[in-house]
N, C-alpha and C positions, 0 to 999 in steps of 0.2 A: 418244433421248428429247428432246422439245422442252423448252425453258426455260420454267418457269412459276413463279408465286408460290405459295409453300407455304401450305396451309390454316393458319388460326390455331392449331388444336389440335395439328397436327404441329409447327409452329414452336415452340410452347410446350414440347412434349415434348423437342425437340432442345435448347432452352435449359435444360430441367431436367437434361439430361445434364451440364451444367457446374455448375449451382447445387446440384443434389441428387445428390451422389455417394453418400451413405449417410445414415442417420438423424442422425448427428452434424452433418452439414453443414446439415440442416434446423434443428437446434437452434441452431447458430451464427447463421444468418440471422435467426431469430426473436428471439433474445436481442439481437442488434445493433439490431433495430428497436425493441425495448423501451428500450434505453439511449438511442437517438436521441430517443425520446419523453419522456425525462427521468425514467424510473422510478427509484425509490430502493429498491424491493423487487421481486424477481423469483422466482417459484416455477416449477419445472420438474417435471412429472410424466411419467414414462415407463412404458410397459407393453410387455413382451416385446422389450426392446432397442430400442424405437422403431418396430418393425414394426406393432404394433397401435395404439399411441397415443403422440402427443407433444402435451403441453399446456403452454403457456407463459402464465402469468398475471402481469401487472404492474400497477403503480399510476401509470402515466405519464399523459400528457395526454389520451389517448384519440383516437378518430376520430369526426367528426360523421356523423350519419345519412346525409346526402346525399353523403358521400364514401366510404361503405363499399364500394359496388359498384365505384367507380372504383379503390379500393385494390387490388382483385383483378385489375385490368387490367394488360396488359404495359406496361412503361416509364411507369408512373404513380408519381410520387413528389412529396413536398413538400420535398425536400432540395436539389434543384438546379433552376434554371429558365433560366439563361443560361450561355453559354460561360465567362463570368468565374467563375461558381460552380464549374464543373468544374475550373478551373485553381487553385482554392484550397479543397479539400475538407476539412472538419473533421468531418463526420458519418461514421459507420461504414458506412452504406448510402447509395447514390446512384443505382444503375442502375434501380431501380423494377421489377425483374422477378422478385424472389424469390417473392412471394405467388402471382403468376400461374403461375410454373413449378411450385411445390409443388402448387397446386390442380389442375394438369393430370395429376399422377401420384398423387393421394391425395384423400381426402374432407376438405375444409377447412371449418372453421366459425370465423368471426370475430365476436366479441362485444365491443362497445366502448361506452364512455360518457364523453364529455368532462364536465368539471365544470360547464360552463354549460348542459348539456342535462339536461332533467328525467327522462328515461328512457333506458335502454340499448336498442340495436338489434343484431340478429344477422344476419350475412350467411353464406349457405352456398353452396358451389360444389364440384363434383366432376367429374373426368374429362371426356372427350369435348367437348361444347359449352361446358361450364363456365358454364351459366346461373346467375346469382346471384339468390338469393331472400332478401328482407328480411322479418324478423319482429321484433316487440318482445320484449324480454328483461329479465331482472332481473340487474343487475350493478353493482358499485360503480364509482367513477371509475377508469378505466384500461381495459385491454384483455386479453382472453383469446383465444388462438389454439389450436384443436385440429386436429391432423393425424392422421386415422385411416386405417388400412389403406394404408400407404405402398406404392406400386408395385402396387396392386391391379389396375390395368388395363395394366400393362407387366410381364408375367410373366418376360420375358427379363432385366429388371433385377432382379427380386425374387430370382431363383435365385442371384445373385451375392452376396447378403447373407450374412454370417457368422452364427454362433450368437448368441443373445440376450446372452450374457455378453460376447462380443467386441464387439458393437455398442454395448452400454452402456458398456464400457470406453472407447470412443472418445468417447462423449457426456460421460462423467465428465471426461475430459482437456480437452475443450472448455470445460466449465464452470470447471475449475480455472484454465485459462489466462486466461479472461476475468475471473474473480474477482480475479486478480492485477493486472489493469489498472484495476479500479474498487473501491478499498477502501471507498468511501462507500456501496456498495449492499449490501443484505441479500440473501443467496442461499439458496435451499432446493432441494435435488434429491432426488426420490423415484423409486424403481423398484419397480414392482408393488405400490404402496401403502406401501412401507417407506422411511422417510427414510434417505438414504445420506449426504448432505452438508448442513451448515448453516454458512454463514459470515455472522456478524453484521457489520453495518456497523462499520468500524474507523476511527474518527476520532482517537482518542488514540494516541500512539506505542506504548504497551504493547499496545493492541488490534491494531495493525498487525503487531507482532511475532508475536502469536498467530496471525493469519491466515497469515502467511508460514510459520510453523512448521508449521501444519496442512497446508499444501499442499506445501511443499518438504521438510519433515522437520526435526527438532531438530538433526540432524547438520549440515545445511546452515546453520542459524542460527549454530551455534557456530563454523563455519569461515568464514563469510562476511565479506567486507570491504566496508564501505559506501563507495561512490564517488559523488562529485558534482562536476561541473566545467561551467562555462559559458564560451563564447568565441565571439565573432563570430556571434551568433545561433544557435549550436548548444549544446544542453545535454544532457549525459549524466549519468544518476544511476541508482542501484540497488545491487544486491548482487552481489558477485563472489567466488567461492571460490578461494583460493590453490591452487597445484599440490598442496600437501600434503593437501588435502581432495578431490582428484579422485575421480571415481566410475567404476565399471566399466561403466556404461551412460550414454548421453546422455539421461537421463530428467528432468533438471532444467536445461533450457536454454530460457529464456523471453526473447524480445526483443520490444520494442514501439516503434513509431514513431508519435508523436503519439497515443498511446493505442490504436493498432490493433495486434493481435498479428501477428507476422511470423515467417516462416522464410526470411529473406533471405540470399542467398549472400554479398553484400558485408559485411553485419554479421557473419556467422559467420566469414568469412575474417579480418576485423580482430581479432575476439576471439581466434581460434585463433593468429594471428600474435603477439598480445600475450603469450600463454603461452610461445611459443617452444619451445625444447628442454627447458624445465623440466617439461613435461607428458609423461609416459611414453607411448609409442606405443599401448599397449593400455588407456589410461585416457581419460576425458573430463572436460572442465571443467564447472562448474555455475555458473549465473548467472541473475539476473533483472535485466535492464537496460532502461532507458527512454531513448529518444532523442527529443528535442523540437527542432523547427525550424520555420521559416516554412512553412505549407502550400503556398505557391506554389513552394517549392524542391523539392517531392517529388511524383511522379506515382503515385497509388495505383491507377490504372486500367490496369495492365499484366499482370494475372494473373486468370484466371477466378475463382479463389477468394480473390483479394486477399491471397495469402500473401507476395507479393513486391512491391517498389516500385522505382521508378527515381528516383535522385537527380539533380538538375540539376548538382550539383558532387560527383560520386561520389568523386573523389580526396580532396577536402576532408573529406568525411564519414568515409571510411575511415581517413585518417591521423589525424583528430581522435580517433576511438575508440581506435585503436591506441596513440597516444601517452599518452592519459589512463590507460588500463589498464596499459600497460607501465611507466609511471613509478610508478603506485600499487603495482604488484607489486614493483618494485625497492626502494621505500621500506619496504614491509612486510617483505620478506625481510631487508633490512639491519637494521631495528629488531628483528626476531625473533632474529637471530643475535647481536646485541649486548645483548639483554635490555633495551633502552631504548625510550622512546616514539618515535613516528614523527616524523621531521623533515620540514620542508617540502621538496618537490622543487626542484631547480634549475629555472629557467624552462623551460617546455615549448616546444618549437619550434613556431612558427606553421606551419600546414600549407599545402601548395600548393593553389591554387584552380583548377588545371586539371582537366579532366574526363577525365584519362587513366585507364588501368587501375590498380587498387591496386598500389602498390609500397611497399617499406620507406622510411619518411620519410628525407629527406636534410636535414641541418641546415646552414643558411647563417648567416653572421654577422648579416645583417639579421634573419633569422627568430628568432635567439636573443634579440634585443633586444625581442621582443614576447611576454612571458610570458602564459600562460593564468592566469586568476584562479580560485583554488580557493575555493569558498564553503562556509560552514558548512552542514551538513545541515539541511533544513527540518523534519525530523521526528526524533523519537527512535526508536531501533530496538533497544533492549534488548540481546538476545544477539548482534546483529550488530556486528562490529567496524567502526569508521568509518575512512575514509581522509582525514580532515581533518588537515592537517599544521600544526604550530606551529614557528616559527622558533627555532633554538637561539641562546642568548645566552651569551657567554663569562662564566665566573665573575668575570672581572676587572671586570665592570661593577657588581659588588656589593662593598661595602666588605669589607676583609679581616676585620674584627672580626665583621661579620654572617655572613660565610661560615663562619668558624670556629664561630660559634654554631649555625648550621644543621647542620654536620657533627657537632658534639658532641651536640646534642639528638637527631639521628637515631640516633646510635650508642647513646645512652641508651635510646631507644625500642625499637630493634630486638630485643634479647633479651626484652623484656617482652611484645611482641606477636607474636613468632615471624615477623617480617618478614624478607625477604631482606636480607642485609647489603649496604650500599652500598659501591661502589668509591671509590677516592680521586679518580676522575674523574667523580664525580656531577655531572650537568649540570642547570642551571636553564633553563627555557624562557622565551620572551619575556614580560617582565613585563606587557605590555599585555594578554595573554590569561591570565595566571596561569601559574606554573611548576609542573608536575607533578613531584614528587620521588620519592615512594615509595608503593607499595601495601601496605596493612596488613591482614593476615589475610583477604585477598580480599573485604573489605567496606568499607574506608575508604581515603582518599587523603590523603597529606600534600602540601600545595601551598603555593607562595609566591605571595601575592596582596596587592597594595597595600602592599608593603614589610612584610608581616606573614606569619608562618607559621600555617597553618590545618590543621585536621583535618576532612575532609569525609566524612560517613557516606553511602555511595553509595545504599543502598536508600531512605533518607529523601529524598535528593536526587532520585531517580527519581520518588518520590511527589510531590515538590514540582513538578516539571515537568509531571507528569500533572494536578496540581491547577490549574496555570496554564492548561493546554489546556482543562480542564473549565470553567474560569471563562469563557474566551473563547466556549465553546459556551453557557454558562449565560446570558450576556448576551442571546443570541438566543432563549433558551428551549429546554430540552432536549426531544428527542423521546422520548416514552415508548413502551414496548413491553409487551404483555400478558404476565403471568406464567402459566406452564403450570399451576402450583398457587398460587392466591392465598394470601396470608399473613394469617391472622387474628391480630389484636393485641388483648390485653386492656389497657385503659388506665385510669388513675385519673381522677377527675373533673377534676382540674386539667389533666391531659394532654389530655383531650377538649376542654376549653376552649381549650387551646393550639392544638389542631388547627384549631378554628374560626377562631381569631385569625390564624393563619399559613397559611390555606388558599391564598392567592395565591402565596406563596413556595414552598409544597410543589408546586403545579402547575407553577411555573416550573422547579423541579428535576426535573419529569417524574414525580412521585409522585402517582398517582391513588388516591383512597380512596373507599369507600362505607360507609355505616352498617351495622353488624351488629346482633345482638341484644344488648340490655342495654348494657354498657359496652365493647363490642368494636367495632372497625372492621376493615375488610378492605382490604388493600393489593392492588390489582388490576393496576396498571401501574407500571413503573419504567423509568428511562433505561438505555441499554445499559451505561454504565460501572458501574452498581450492581447488575446482574443477579446477580452471584455474591457480593455482599456479604451478611453476616449481618444482614439488615434487622430480623429479629425482635429481635435484641440491640441494634442501633444506633438503632432508631427513637426510643426514649425519650431517648437521648443527643442525637439530632438535634433533638428538640423543645427540649431544654435549650439547645442552641446557638442556636436561633431566639429563645428567650426572652431570651438575653443580647444580642440584637440585633447579632450579629456581621455584618460586611460579607459581600457575596456572595463575594468572593475568599477571605476567611478560611473561609467555609463550605465552598467547593470544596476548599481545601487540607486541611481537617479530614477531609472525606469520603475523599479519596484516601489520607490517612495510615491511615485505618481499614482500607482494603482493600489495604494495602501488602504486596507479596510479597517474601520474603527470598530472596536468591539470592547466588551467588558471582560475583566479577568478575575478569576478566583486566585486565592493565595497559592494554592497548589499548582495551578497552571502557570502563574507568574514565576514561582520558584523553579519549575521545570525549564521555562524559557531562559531564566538566568543561568542555569547550568549549561544549557546549549551554547550560550554566549562565551563560555570560558575560553574555548579554543580560539575564537575570533579575537577576544580581548588580548590574547597573548601575542598574536602576530599581526593584527590589523593596525592601520595607521590611525593615530589619535584623531586627526581631522575628519576622518570618515565616520567616527563614532559620536561626534559632537551633536548629531541630529537626535540622538536618543540617550546619551549619557553625559550628565553634567555634575561637577563636584558641588557639594553643599558647603556653606561657609562655616565649618566647624571651628577652625582656628580663630576666625574673627569673633565668634561667639565666646570662646574661651578668653580671648584678649579683652573683650568687653567686660566680662565678669571680673577679670583681674583689675581693670581700670576702676570699676565701681567700688572695689575695696579701698 
């Protein structure tokens, strides 16, 4: 047979063999396009496991009318234009062949409207010649892509599809994986008209906890260790389950490189090596880990489905991941066996920069002198234990009289609060970060801070941190979300007047109201942090707070205290929360902290002993 150029239709269908493996791969490609377009809300509708319909709707920037037909052409993209762009890719998509490949094996409809365009337009293409037809349409700002009758013109491919349940299971897993990479996006997944998943945007630490628990399970959250380390342009952070929480199946293993979900052999080898022999042969580790590095240091264009990458310094990346996780594991196991808080690890060895095959790191004297810097977690993670380590300080650095007072007071407290008795070798941690001494009734912490003994109520402290995060969002204006069932509120005349007076502040809080009959108003939209609050009860109190002209920060702190959840705490979790509080303690007003932090009467106890002499 003579050499010839393939017809465009046949070339597209061959390309579709790489891009469109099954309905789940179509969903992945379309979702990544939505994320690249800046969408903050993505809705996925599936019918018959994706064989009949896949519909992805987003609120991204949209596609202009004169670019719609071009968007369905092969190798057409707005994400790269030069070789330099290809060498430093930050977008999820870049090849420009997904839509063309999908439209060659399905009936594709693309409807889009940019914000600057007065009306939406719709492009339709299907099979064979893939002629694109443009018609005006009704659509909000954003894009909707419908893929109908997948493989309708390639029956050989269609017969390899599994049952609707199996195919939807793969789609569900794709959505779960991507939702873990973008906490800031709202996700809705429906199958045959029934909502199966909904992950609301998670900006507050407690909301991120909730999404992680919904996707990975509460057991994962309880056993997970929070790790975060940055060194020489590499940053690894996320959650990692200790060997004691290993699973029978490898069903919770998520790795990401610069936000792109991966199943990379090098990453998995480093993680498995960090577990070592502590992981039983018939069990599997669980983790959600994010690696961030310079895009120029990683090639994402080495796998048809982009599941693997090639690192310019593979040895460096492998050894960095291994050392961070292995040392975190050693510290956690040591702390667990001694019943004490986590100590800071000894300096982590600098890793080799050669691009050799992954091997167990070798420590040299020069490498040991270059420690990795462990940083405080940037977010709060509720039930997940953190691997931020505090330096141990010898009790000899504290005066003998003060040390005796601490031991005496803790001994007095222990029977009264059913706390664990302290050993004679009770340790105080670095005074710069506060010394964690004892967990009380799984809800409070005794700490040594600024040469003073304090009792910290952990649930209130968590609410305080959430309030600080809410205030940071409040300054920009909270995004409101519609209530499924609007709340009707009967208000007094003075309260109605207060609503009018403070309308601007209520809108800034993301609370949208409309007038009802008589003396009632209807609450139609609320911000995400308040969706589950008892607003019917709190609204009158909120108006009273506004009448008192409290500051924005005080208002946010008050709101988070109202929605506070009561939970039990482990010593590791409590210690991690205390570390998060350090920055707030340095700049926060003392009166705002009285809800969770109170001094203990150490001096009075010492004076009492002196008087008894």
